[in-house]
SENU-820999 format. One record per residue: residue number from 1; x, y, z of N, C-alpha, C in turn. Coordinates in steps of 0.05 Angstrom, whole numbers, padded with zeros to 5 digits, always signed. Last residue first. Layout:
N
(NUM,(X,Y,Z),(X,Y,Z),(X,Y,Z))
...
This chain:
286
(286,(+02574,+01162,-00206),(+02596,+01180,-00214),(+02598,+01204,-00195))
(285,(+02563,+01102,-00177),(+02554,+01129,-00178),(+02577,+01147,-00184))
(284,(+02550,+01039,-00202),(+02571,+01057,-00195),(+02561,+01085,-00198))
(283,(+02501,+01017,-00213),(+02517,+01005,-00192),(+02539,+01023,-00183))
(282,(+02449,+01066,-00219),(+02470,+01050,-00231),(+02488,+01039,-00209))
(281,(+02389,+01062,-00179),(+02414,+01075,-00188),(+02432,+01056,-00202))
(280,(+02346,+01038,-00157),(+02346,+01040,-00186),(+02370,+01056,-00197))
(279,(+02349,+01042,-00103),(+02351,+01015,-00114),(+02349,+01015,-00145))
(278,(+02342,+01097,-00094),(+02368,+01085,-00090),(+02370,+01058,-00105))
(277,(+02305,+01138,-00136),(+02305,+01114,-00119),(+02333,+01103,-00118))
(276,(+02315,+01209,-00133),(+02312,+01184,-00147),(+02313,+01161,-00128))
(275,(+02286,+01273,-00119),(+02300,+01249,-00110),(+02295,+01226,-00129))
(274,(+02294,+01335,-00155),(+02278,+01312,-00146),(+02296,+01289,-00137))
(273,(+02312,+01398,-00135),(+02323,+01374,-00148),(+02309,+01349,-00138))
(272,(+02276,+01457,-00149),(+02280,+01434,-00130),(+02291,+01410,-00146))
(271,(+02286,+01527,-00152),(+02280,+01502,-00165),(+02288,+01480,-00145))
(270,(+02287,+01566,-00113),(+02279,+01573,-00140),(+02272,+01549,-00157))
(269,(+02258,+01552,-00048),(+02278,+01547,-00069),(+02268,+01557,-00096))
(268,(+02219,+01580,-00021),(+02240,+01567,-00006),(+02264,+01561,-00024))
(267,(+02174,+01603,-00044),(+02200,+01617,-00046),(+02222,+01606,-00028))
(266,(+02129,+01575,-00047),(+02134,+01588,-00022),(+02161,+01603,-00021))
(265,(+02134,+01552,-00097),(+02114,+01572,-00093),(+02118,+01588,-00068))
(264,(+02174,+01514,-00084),(+02180,+01535,-00103),(+02160,+01558,-00100))
(263,(+02148,+01481,-00048),(+02173,+01494,-00040),(+02180,+01517,-00058))
(262,(+02105,+01463,-00079),(+02100,+01480,-00056),(+02126,+01495,-00048))
(261,(+02133,+01432,-00117),(+02117,+01455,-00126),(+02112,+01474,-00103))
(260,(+02153,+01392,-00084),(+02171,+01410,-00098),(+02157,+01435,-00107))
(259,(+02106,+01367,-00068),(+02122,+01381,-00048),(+02141,+01400,-00061))
(258,(+02089,+01346,-00119),(+02072,+01364,-00103),(+02088,+01380,-00083))
(257,(+02132,+01313,-00136),(+02124,+01337,-00152),(+02107,+01357,-00136))
(256,(+02132,+01276,-00091),(+02155,+01293,-00096),(+02147,+01317,-00114))
(255,(+02080,+01250,-00096),(+02088,+01265,-00072),(+02111,+01285,-00078))
(254,(+02076,+01226,-00149),(+02057,+01245,-00138),(+02068,+01263,-00116))
(253,(+02119,+01194,-00166),(+02100,+01204,-00186),(+02082,+01226,-00175))
(252,(+02150,+01181,-00121),(+02163,+01194,-00145),(+02142,+01207,-00163))
(251,(+02111,+01160,-00086),(+02129,+01182,-00078),(+02140,+01196,-00102))
(250,(+02089,+01119,-00115),(+02072,+01142,-00109),(+02090,+01166,-00101))
(249,(+02134,+01085,-00113),(+02123,+01094,-00139),(+02106,+01119,-00135))
(248,(+02138,+01076,-00059),(+02160,+01090,-00073),(+02151,+01100,-00100))
(247,(+02090,+01048,-00049),(+02095,+01073,-00036),(+02117,+01089,-00050))
(246,(+02097,+01001,-00079),(+02075,+01019,-00086),(+02080,+01047,-00074))
(245,(+02142,+00981,-00052),(+02143,+00985,-00081),(+02121,+01005,-00089))
(244,(+02125,+00976,+00003),(+02146,+00994,-00005),(+02146,+01001,-00035))
(243,(+02090,+00941,+00026),(+02078,+00965,+00012),(+02099,+00983,+00000))
(242,(+02120,+00904,+00052),(+02104,+00895,+00029),(+02092,+00918,+00013))
(241,(+02139,+00933,+00094),(+02158,+00925,+00073),(+02143,+00916,+00048))
(240,(+02092,+00987,+00110),(+02104,+00961,+00113),(+02124,+00955,+00090))
(239,(+02091,+01049,+00137),(+02090,+01036,+00111),(+02105,+01009,+00114))
(238,(+02050,+01074,+00190),(+02075,+01062,+00181),(+02071,+01047,+00154))
(237,(+02020,+01129,+00205),(+02014,+01106,+00188),(+02040,+01095,+00177))
(236,(+02007,+01160,+00266),(+02028,+01153,+00247),(+02020,+01128,+00232))
(235,(+01973,+01168,+00306),(+01974,+01189,+00287),(+01995,+01183,+00265))
(234,(+01980,+01127,+00342),(+01956,+01126,+00325),(+01956,+01147,+00303))
(233,(+02024,+01144,+00371),(+02028,+01125,+00349),(+02004,+01122,+00331))
(232,(+01998,+01176,+00409),(+02016,+01188,+00389),(+02020,+01170,+00365))
(231,(+01971,+01137,+00439),(+01956,+01159,+00425),(+01973,+01171,+00403))
(230,(+02013,+01108,+00459),(+01994,+01095,+00441),(+01978,+01115,+00425))
(229,(+02036,+01148,+00491),(+02051,+01136,+00469),(+02032,+01123,+00449))
(228,(+01995,+01156,+00529),(+02003,+01178,+00511),(+02019,+01168,+00487))
(227,(+01994,+01106,+00554),(+01970,+01116,+00540),(+01978,+01138,+00520))
(226,(+02047,+01103,+00576),(+02036,+01082,+00557),(+02013,+01093,+00541))
(225,(+02081,+01167,+00573),(+02069,+01145,+00587),(+02056,+01126,+00566))
(224,(+02142,+01189,+00542),(+02113,+01188,+00543),(+02104,+01164,+00560))
(223,(+02194,+01196,+00524),(+02186,+01208,+00549),(+02155,+01210,+00551))
(222,(+02215,+01170,+00481),(+02195,+01191,+00475),(+02187,+01207,+00500))
(221,(+02250,+01133,+00504),(+02259,+01150,+00483),(+02241,+01174,+00478))
(220,(+02216,+01107,+00540),(+02238,+01122,+00550),(+02249,+01142,+00529))
(219,(+02180,+01082,+00505),(+02170,+01101,+00525),(+02193,+01119,+00535))
(218,(+02217,+01048,+00480),(+02202,+01068,+00464),(+02191,+01090,+00482))
(217,(+02231,+01015,+00522),(+02251,+01032,+00510),(+02238,+01054,+00493))
(216,(+02182,+00989,+00529),(+02193,+01006,+00551),(+02214,+01025,+00540))
(215,(+02178,+00962,+00480),(+02158,+00982,+00487),(+02168,+01001,+00509))
(214,(+02222,+00926,+00485),(+02220,+00945,+00462),(+02201,+00968,+00469))
(213,(+02208,+00896,+00529),(+02232,+00912,+00529),(+02232,+00934,+00508))
(212,(+02155,+00875,+00511),(+02160,+00890,+00536),(+02184,+00908,+00535))
(211,(+02122,+00887,+00451),(+02141,+00870,+00465),(+02153,+00887,+00488))
(210,(+02075,+00900,+00423),(+02083,+00915,+00447),(+02102,+00898,+00464))
(209,(+02062,+00880,+00375),(+02059,+00862,+00398),(+02064,+00876,+00424))
(208,(+02075,+00923,+00342),(+02047,+00914,+00343),(+02042,+00897,+00368))
(207,(+02131,+00926,+00351),(+02114,+00948,+00357),(+02085,+00939,+00361))
(206,(+02150,+00877,+00332),(+02155,+00884,+00360),(+02136,+00907,+00369))
(205,(+02133,+00883,+00279),(+02121,+00862,+00295),(+02126,+00868,+00325))
(204,(+02166,+00924,+00262),(+02137,+00929,+00262),(+02123,+00908,+00279))
(203,(+02214,+00896,+00264),(+02210,+00920,+00282),(+02180,+00926,+00284))
(202,(+02206,+00858,+00224),(+02211,+00849,+00251),(+02205,+00872,+00271))
(201,(+02201,+00891,+00178),(+02178,+00875,+00187),(+02182,+00865,+00216))
(200,(+02255,+00915,+00180),(+02231,+00931,+00184),(+02206,+00914,+00192))
(199,(+02292,+00874,+00168),(+02291,+00886,+00195),(+02264,+00900,+00200))
(198,(+02278,+00862,+00113),(+02279,+00842,+00134),(+02276,+00853,+00162))
(197,(+02274,+00906,+00078),(+02259,+00882,+00072),(+02258,+00861,+00094))
(196,(+02304,+00949,+00101),(+02277,+00953,+00090),(+02261,+00927,+00089))
(195,(+02352,+00925,+00117),(+02337,+00940,+00136),(+02308,+00942,+00126))
(194,(+02368,+00904,+00068),(+02362,+00885,+00089),(+02346,+00899,+00111))
(193,(+02379,+00951,+00042),(+02357,+00935,+00032),(+02349,+00914,+00052))
(192,(+02423,+00968,+00072),(+02399,+00984,+00072),(+02375,+00968,+00062))
(191,(+02460,+00927,+00061),(+02451,+00932,+00089),(+02425,+00947,+00089))
(190,(+02468,+00930,+00005),(+02458,+00906,+00017),(+02447,+00910,+00045))
(189,(+02485,+00987,-00001),(+02460,+00976,-00012),(+02451,+00951,+00001))
(188,(+02533,+01009,+00014),(+02512,+01005,+00035),(+02487,+00991,+00025))
(187,(+02564,+01014,-00032),(+02574,+00998,-00009),(+02553,+00991,+00011))
(186,(+02530,+01046,-00064),(+02539,+01020,-00073),(+02549,+01002,-00050))
(185,(+02520,+01094,-00030),(+02500,+01074,-00035),(+02511,+01047,-00045))
(184,(+02555,+01136,-00025),(+02558,+01113,-00006),(+02539,+01090,-00012))
(183,(+02539,+01172,-00062),(+02566,+01162,-00064),(+02570,+01137,-00047))
(182,(+02487,+01185,-00044),(+02490,+01169,-00069),(+02519,+01157,-00071))
(181,(+02465,+01179,+00021),(+02485,+01192,+00004),(+02490,+01174,-00020))
(180,(+02396,+01166,+00029),(+02423,+01156,+00031),(+02441,+01172,+00012))
(179,(+02335,+01172,+00067),(+02352,+01180,+00045),(+02381,+01172,+00051))
(178,(+02274,+01149,+00084),(+02302,+01145,+00089),(+02317,+01153,+00064))
(177,(+02217,+01192,+00100),(+02233,+01174,+00083),(+02260,+01170,+00094))
(176,(+02150,+01212,+00110),(+02177,+01210,+00120),(+02192,+01187,+00106))
(175,(+02102,+01260,+00089),(+02113,+01233,+00086),(+02142,+01233,+00096))
(174,(+02045,+01298,+00095),(+02073,+01295,+00104),(+02081,+01265,+00103))
(173,(+02002,+01347,+00074),(+02010,+01319,+00070),(+02039,+01316,+00076))
(172,(+01955,+01388,+00084),(+01980,+01383,+00098),(+01987,+01354,+00095))
(171,(+01905,+01395,+00064),(+01926,+01413,+00054),(+01953,+01409,+00067))
(170,(+01873,+01360,+00092),(+01879,+01353,+00064),(+01901,+01371,+00052))
(169,(+01893,+01346,+00158),(+01882,+01365,+00139),(+01891,+01358,+00111))
(168,(+01923,+01315,+00190),(+01899,+01303,+00180),(+01886,+01320,+00158))
(167,(+01965,+01345,+00209),(+01969,+01332,+00183),(+01945,+01314,+00176))
(166,(+01932,+01403,+00239),(+01950,+01380,+00238),(+01949,+01366,+00211))
(165,(+01913,+01455,+00282),(+01918,+01447,+00254),(+01937,+01424,+00255))
(164,(+01906,+01461,+00335),(+01889,+01478,+00317),(+01893,+01472,+00288))
(163,(+01907,+01428,+00395),(+01914,+01426,+00367),(+01895,+01443,+00350))
(162,(+01925,+01459,+00455),(+01903,+01452,+00438),(+01913,+01450,+00409))
(161,(+01956,+01444,+00518),(+01957,+01453,+00490),(+01934,+01443,+00474))
(160,(+01959,+01426,+00570),(+01937,+01443,+00563),(+01937,+01453,+00534))
(159,(+02000,+01391,+00576),(+02002,+01417,+00590),(+01981,+01436,+00581))
(158,(+01990,+01350,+00542),(+01989,+01344,+00571),(+01990,+01370,+00588))
(157,(+02003,+01375,+00494),(+01974,+01370,+00501),(+01971,+01364,+00530))
(156,(+02058,+01372,+00497),(+02045,+01399,+00500),(+02015,+01396,+00506))
(155,(+02065,+01317,+00491),(+02076,+01330,+00515),(+02063,+01358,+00519))
(154,(+02042,+01307,+00441),(+02030,+01296,+00465),(+02040,+01310,+00490))
(153,(+02079,+01335,+00409),(+02051,+01342,+00409),(+02038,+01333,+00434))
(152,(+02126,+01307,+00415),(+02124,+01333,+00428),(+02095,+01344,+00428))
(151,(+02136,+01259,+00388),(+02120,+01258,+00412),(+02116,+01285,+00426))
(150,(+02098,+01293,+00337),(+02099,+01273,+00358),(+02128,+01263,+00363))
(149,(+02117,+01362,+00327),(+02109,+01336,+00317),(+02110,+01317,+00341))
(148,(+02102,+01433,+00316),(+02117,+01411,+00326),(+02107,+01384,+00315))
(147,(+02097,+01500,+00327),(+02096,+01480,+00306),(+02114,+01457,+00314))
(146,(+02060,+01535,+00374),(+02085,+01520,+00369),(+02079,+01500,+00347))
(145,(+02036,+01601,+00389),(+02033,+01576,+00376),(+02061,+01562,+00375))
(144,(+02052,+01644,+00420),(+02024,+01637,+00420),(+02020,+01609,+00410))
(143,(+02110,+01643,+00464),(+02097,+01641,+00437),(+02068,+01636,+00441))
(142,(+02122,+01647,+00515),(+02138,+01663,+00497),(+02127,+01663,+00469))
(141,(+02101,+01623,+00562),(+02084,+01637,+00542),(+02099,+01656,+00525))
(140,(+02129,+01591,+00594),(+02133,+01620,+00598),(+02117,+01637,+00579))
(139,(+02114,+01541,+00574),(+02108,+01548,+00602),(+02110,+01578,+00606))
(138,(+02137,+01545,+00522),(+02108,+01542,+00526),(+02100,+01551,+00554))
(137,(+02190,+01547,+00532),(+02178,+01569,+00517),(+02147,+01569,+00521))
(136,(+02196,+01497,+00557),(+02202,+01522,+00572),(+02189,+01546,+00558))
(135,(+02180,+01462,+00515),(+02165,+01463,+00541),(+02170,+01488,+00556))
(134,(+02216,+01471,+00472),(+02187,+01475,+00469),(+02174,+01479,+00496))
(133,(+02269,+01459,+00473),(+02261,+01485,+00483),(+02231,+01490,+00483))
(132,(+02274,+01411,+00448),(+02281,+01411,+00476),(+02274,+01438,+00489))
(131,(+02263,+01424,+00393),(+02243,+01411,+00410),(+02249,+01412,+00440))
(130,(+02286,+01492,+00382),(+02289,+01463,+00378),(+02270,+01449,+00398))
(129,(+02259,+01549,+00354),(+02259,+01533,+00378),(+02265,+01504,+00371))
(128,(+02258,+01613,+00329),(+02269,+01586,+00325),(+02271,+01572,+00352))
(127,(+02200,+01648,+00320),(+02223,+01645,+00338),(+02233,+01616,+00335))
(126,(+02164,+01695,+00278),(+02173,+01668,+00286),(+02198,+01669,+00304))
(125,(+02104,+01730,+00269),(+02133,+01731,+00275),(+02141,+01704,+00286))
(124,(+02053,+01750,+00226),(+02066,+01727,+00239),(+02096,+01733,+00244))
(123,(+02029,+01789,+00197),(+02019,+01785,+00224),(+02036,+01765,+00240))
(122,(+02050,+01787,+00146),(+02056,+01810,+00163),(+02048,+01806,+00192))
(121,(+02027,+01743,+00121),(+02054,+01740,+00132),(+02061,+01763,+00151))
(120,(+01958,+01732,+00139),(+01978,+01746,+00123),(+02006,+01744,+00137))
(119,(+01916,+01677,+00137),(+01933,+01693,+00155),(+01955,+01706,+00138))
(118,(+01877,+01642,+00117),(+01879,+01669,+00107),(+01895,+01688,+00125))
(117,(+01877,+01590,+00132),(+01862,+01608,+00149),(+01864,+01637,+00140))
(116,(+01908,+01564,+00093),(+01881,+01554,+00099),(+01864,+01575,+00114))
(115,(+01956,+01593,+00098),(+01941,+01592,+00073),(+01912,+01585,+00078))
(114,(+01972,+01581,+00150),(+01967,+01608,+00143),(+01950,+01610,+00117))
(113,(+01980,+01526,+00144),(+01960,+01536,+00163),(+01953,+01565,+00156))
(112,(+02022,+01526,+00107),(+01996,+01514,+00100),(+01974,+01523,+00119))
(111,(+02063,+01550,+00137),(+02052,+01564,+00113),(+02026,+01552,+00104))
(110,(+02072,+01512,+00178),(+02062,+01539,+00184),(+02050,+01552,+00160))
(109,(+02091,+01468,+00147),(+02067,+01466,+00164),(+02055,+01493,+00170))
(108,(+02136,+01492,+00123),(+02115,+01481,+00107),(+02089,+01479,+00123))
(107,(+02169,+01502,+00167),(+02159,+01524,+00151),(+02136,+01516,+00133))
(106,(+02179,+01449,+00183),(+02164,+01467,+00201),(+02153,+01491,+00186))
(105,(+02207,+01430,+00136),(+02182,+01418,+00145),(+02166,+01437,+00162))
(104,(+02254,+01460,+00135),(+02235,+01462,+00113),(+02208,+01452,+00121))
(103,(+02270,+01490,+00199),(+02271,+01468,+00179),(+02250,+01473,+00158))
(102,(+02280,+01510,+00254),(+02289,+01522,+00229),(+02293,+01500,+00208))
(101,(+02219,+01498,+00291),(+02247,+01491,+00284),(+02254,+01506,+00258))
(100,(+02181,+01550,+00324),(+02184,+01528,+00306),(+02214,+01523,+00301))
(99,(+02131,+01592,+00351),(+02156,+01578,+00356),(+02158,+01554,+00337))
(98,(+02100,+01653,+00336),(+02102,+01624,+00330),(+02130,+01614,+00336))
(97,(+02054,+01702,+00349),(+02081,+01694,+00355),(+02083,+01663,+00353))
(96,(+02017,+01747,+00313),(+02017,+01719,+00322),(+02046,+01710,+00325))
(95,(+01987,+01811,+00328),(+02007,+01794,+00315),(+02005,+01766,+00327))
(94,(+01917,+01831,+00322),(+01941,+01825,+00338),(+01961,+01808,+00322))
(93,(+01871,+01836,+00294),(+01885,+01861,+00300),(+01912,+01856,+00315))
(92,(+01848,+01787,+00290),(+01860,+01799,+00265),(+01876,+01824,+00271))
(91,(+01860,+01739,+00336),(+01850,+01767,+00335),(+01863,+01780,+00311))
(90,(+01849,+01675,+00355),(+01860,+01691,+00334),(+01846,+01718,+00333))
(89,(+01861,+01658,+00422),(+01841,+01662,+00401),(+01853,+01681,+00380))
(88,(+01883,+01617,+00475),(+01890,+01634,+00451),(+01867,+01634,+00432))
(87,(+01876,+01586,+00519),(+01861,+01611,+00519),(+01867,+01628,+00494))
(86,(+01910,+01543,+00510),(+01881,+01538,+00513),(+01865,+01564,+00510))
(85,(+01958,+01555,+00458),(+01950,+01556,+00486),(+01920,+01554,+00488))
(84,(+01964,+01509,+00403),(+01959,+01535,+00414),(+01953,+01533,+00444))
(83,(+02004,+01475,+00356),(+01991,+01475,+00382),(+01988,+01503,+00392))
(82,(+02003,+01442,+00296),(+02007,+01468,+00308),(+01990,+01469,+00334))
(81,(+02035,+01379,+00277),(+02013,+01397,+00286),(+02022,+01424,+00294))
(80,(+02039,+01313,+00259),(+02052,+01339,+00256),(+02030,+01360,+00261))
(79,(+02004,+01271,+00265),(+02028,+01271,+00282),(+02045,+01296,+00279))
(78,(+01964,+01265,+00230),(+01958,+01281,+00254),(+01982,+01284,+00272))
(77,(+01990,+01225,+00199),(+01961,+01228,+00199),(+01952,+01242,+00224))
(76,(+02045,+01216,+00159),(+02035,+01229,+00183),(+02006,+01235,+00180))
(75,(+02072,+01156,+00138),(+02056,+01180,+00130),(+02044,+01191,+00156))
(74,(+02138,+01126,+00136),(+02110,+01130,+00146),(+02097,+01154,+00133))
(73,(+02183,+01110,+00104),(+02179,+01101,+00131),(+02150,+01103,+00140))
(72,(+02205,+01087,+00044),(+02185,+01105,+00056),(+02178,+01094,+00083))
(71,(+02273,+01085,+00022),(+02251,+01073,+00037),(+02231,+01094,+00045))
(70,(+02313,+01111,-00004),(+02315,+01082,-00002),(+02290,+01069,+00008))
(69,(+02329,+01163,-00048),(+02310,+01153,-00028),(+02309,+01123,-00028))
(68,(+02392,+01197,-00051),(+02371,+01181,-00063),(+02353,+01172,-00041))
(67,(+02433,+01257,-00059),(+02419,+01236,-00044),(+02399,+01221,-00061))
(66,(+02453,+01300,-00087),(+02472,+01282,-00074),(+02459,+01258,-00060))
(65,(+02433,+01343,-00119),(+02426,+01315,-00124),(+02444,+01295,-00111))
(64,(+02459,+01389,-00097),(+02457,+01384,-00126),(+02452,+01355,-00133))
(63,(+02452,+01398,-00045),(+02476,+01382,-00052),(+02476,+01375,-00082))
(62,(+02404,+01425,-00042),(+02429,+01439,-00033),(+02454,+01424,-00040))
(61,(+02370,+01384,-00058),(+02373,+01408,-00074),(+02399,+01423,-00067))
(60,(+02373,+01348,-00016),(+02380,+01340,-00043),(+02385,+01363,-00061))
(59,(+02352,+01380,+00026),(+02380,+01370,+00027),(+02390,+01362,-00001))
(58,(+02299,+01387,+00006),(+02317,+01410,+00012),(+02346,+01402,+00012))
(57,(+02281,+01335,+00004),(+02284,+01350,-00021),(+02302,+01374,-00017))
(56,(+02282,+01324,+00059),(+02298,+01308,+00041),(+02302,+01322,+00015))
(55,(+02246,+01361,+00080),(+02274,+01363,+00087),(+02292,+01347,+00068))
(54,(+02199,+01338,+00055),(+02207,+01366,+00052),(+02237,+01370,+00057))
(53,(+02198,+01287,+00076),(+02203,+01290,+00047),(+02211,+01319,+00041))
(52,(+02234,+01281,+00138),(+02210,+01286,+00123),(+02217,+01291,+00093))
(51,(+02282,+01227,+00149),(+02274,+01255,+00148),(+02247,+01258,+00134))
(50,(+02334,+01190,+00169),(+02305,+01189,+00168),(+02294,+01217,+00170))
(49,(+02395,+01189,+00130),(+02378,+01198,+00152),(+02349,+01192,+00147))
(48,(+02465,+01175,+00117),(+02437,+01176,+00111),(+02421,+01185,+00135))
(47,(+02516,+01180,+00135),(+02512,+01171,+00107),(+02483,+01172,+00098))
(46,(+02544,+01233,+00172),(+02526,+01211,+00170),(+02521,+01204,+00141))
(45,(+02578,+01274,+00166),(+02581,+01259,+00190),(+02562,+01235,+00191))
(44,(+02577,+01311,+00125),(+02584,+01284,+00119),(+02591,+01267,+00143))
(43,(+02554,+01358,+00139),(+02582,+01355,+00146),(+02593,+01327,+00139))
(42,(+02501,+01351,+00124),(+02517,+01371,+00110),(+02547,+01368,+00115))
(41,(+02486,+01313,+00163),(+02486,+01306,+00134),(+02504,+01325,+00119))
(40,(+02489,+01345,+00208),(+02507,+01322,+00206),(+02508,+01312,+00177))
(39,(+02449,+01383,+00197),(+02477,+01392,+00200),(+02496,+01368,+00196))
(38,(+02403,+01352,+00197),(+02412,+01364,+00172),(+02441,+01374,+00173))
(37,(+02403,+01338,+00252),(+02404,+01318,+00231),(+02415,+01329,+00205))
(36,(+02397,+01388,+00277),(+02421,+01371,+00283),(+02424,+01350,+00261))
(35,(+02348,+01405,+00257),(+02372,+01421,+00252),(+02397,+01404,+00256))
(34,(+02312,+01368,+00279),(+02316,+01369,+00250),(+02343,+01383,+00243))
(33,(+02340,+01344,+00342),(+02324,+01362,+00325),(+02330,+01358,+00295))
(32,(+02370,+01308,+00372),(+02349,+01323,+00385),(+02331,+01338,+00366))
(31,(+02381,+01241,+00344),(+02390,+01268,+00352),(+02365,+01284,+00362))
(30,(+02399,+01174,+00346),(+02377,+01193,+00349),(+02387,+01220,+00359))
(29,(+02428,+01131,+00301),(+02434,+01150,+00322),(+02410,+01170,+00323))
(28,(+02442,+01065,+00278),(+02423,+01087,+00282),(+02430,+01105,+00305))
(27,(+02486,+01038,+00240),(+02486,+01046,+00268),(+02467,+01070,+00272))
(26,(+02496,+00984,+00198),(+02480,+01008,+00203),(+02479,+01013,+00233))
(25,(+02523,+00937,+00193),(+02535,+00961,+00181),(+02521,+00987,+00190))
(24,(+02490,+00897,+00214),(+02513,+00907,+00230),(+02526,+00932,+00219))
(23,(+02420,+00906,+00209),(+02445,+00900,+00196),(+02469,+00912,+00211))
(22,(+02380,+00889,+00267),(+02390,+00909,+00248),(+02416,+00899,+00234))
(21,(+02372,+00850,+00305),(+02352,+00854,+00284),(+02362,+00871,+00261))
(20,(+02409,+00854,+00344),(+02414,+00834,+00323),(+02394,+00836,+00300))
(19,(+02389,+00891,+00381),(+02408,+00900,+00361),(+02413,+00880,+00339))
(18,(+02340,+00902,+00413),(+02343,+00879,+00396),(+02363,+00885,+00374))
(17,(+02345,+00950,+00442),(+02336,+00926,+00455),(+02339,+00900,+00439))
(16,(+02367,+00991,+00410),(+02374,+00989,+00438),(+02367,+00962,+00451))
(15,(+02345,+00983,+00360),(+02374,+00983,+00362),(+02383,+00980,+00391))
(14,(+02291,+00989,+00373),(+02301,+00963,+00365),(+02331,+00961,+00368))
(13,(+02291,+01044,+00382),(+02284,+01026,+00404),(+02294,+00998,+00398))
(12,(+02303,+01063,+00332),(+02322,+01068,+00353),(+02316,+01050,+00377))
(11,(+02257,+01046,+00305),(+02283,+01036,+00296),(+02304,+01040,+00318))
(10,(+02215,+01073,+00331),(+02217,+01044,+00333),(+02244,+01033,+00324))
(9,(+02225,+01129,+00316),(+02232,+01119,+00343),(+02233,+01088,+00345))
(8,(+02207,+01148,+00269),(+02233,+01135,+00268),(+02240,+01122,+00295))
(7,(+02158,+01170,+00285),(+02158,+01151,+00263),(+02184,+01136,+00261))
(6,(+02169,+01209,+00323),(+02158,+01183,+00332),(+02158,+01162,+00310))
(5,(+02230,+01245,+00323),(+02204,+01240,+00310),(+02194,+01211,+00316))
(4,(+02279,+01260,+00340),(+02262,+01246,+00359),(+02234,+01240,+00349))
(3,(+02317,+01248,+00279),(+02311,+01263,+00303),(+02292,+01247,+00321))
(2,(+02368,+01202,+00255),(+02343,+01216,+00253),(+02339,+01232,+00279))
(1,(+02406,+01152,+00221),(+02405,+01176,+00237),(+02378,+01190,+00234))
């Protein structure tokens, strides 16, 4: 399960066009927003999800360590961004109206932009917008800025939006992962490991080759033309199956401590429960 984030879209496209590629136990479902994904996890309506590391740590903290990380999907290299109207200029005397999802990731992107540019919290007012509301809010100029991610970045750029901050910046590091409910891991381990080690290389091959049915489904899922889709994908660094061991080690040693520290410093959580690797859990989870 995941949202419409471009990094997870190849899995949903493969499920639609090449279902035999995926383990039969796993049924990927694409939802409209981070909020929807996190709500389904909270309600035990899903056993796992493709989420940003920020959201993964938030969910793990709220469940007192109920999740483990099974796979590193991608690293965002510009695919998470803040978009401004073409005529917007920062005026220190004026407030800044920002539209964003009610998620740990969106708040992280906004806070890092504010930190880099010396924007005080008193100047910023936020409005919760799920991605399906981005275009209407943008058209009606209800916000000065929108915090979003691909493919919605491309959609707003098509309407004159200007990127003023994105995950190419050294202060904005975003990694996306697959997390699994620890209680369900023993039963799901073979299927999830097959997804990581066997299905994922096949899916990446379909993506690289732009296999016709797969690519058309990807365009339909993202509502992007061929050029815009290719542009959006260029902002995503997918982590291959061969790179998983190194990526998971870096995640535990570097990424998780850094993101956890940010969440604490930003007063999102008093303390953060780190994620452990699913494939290093005991066979039976208490």
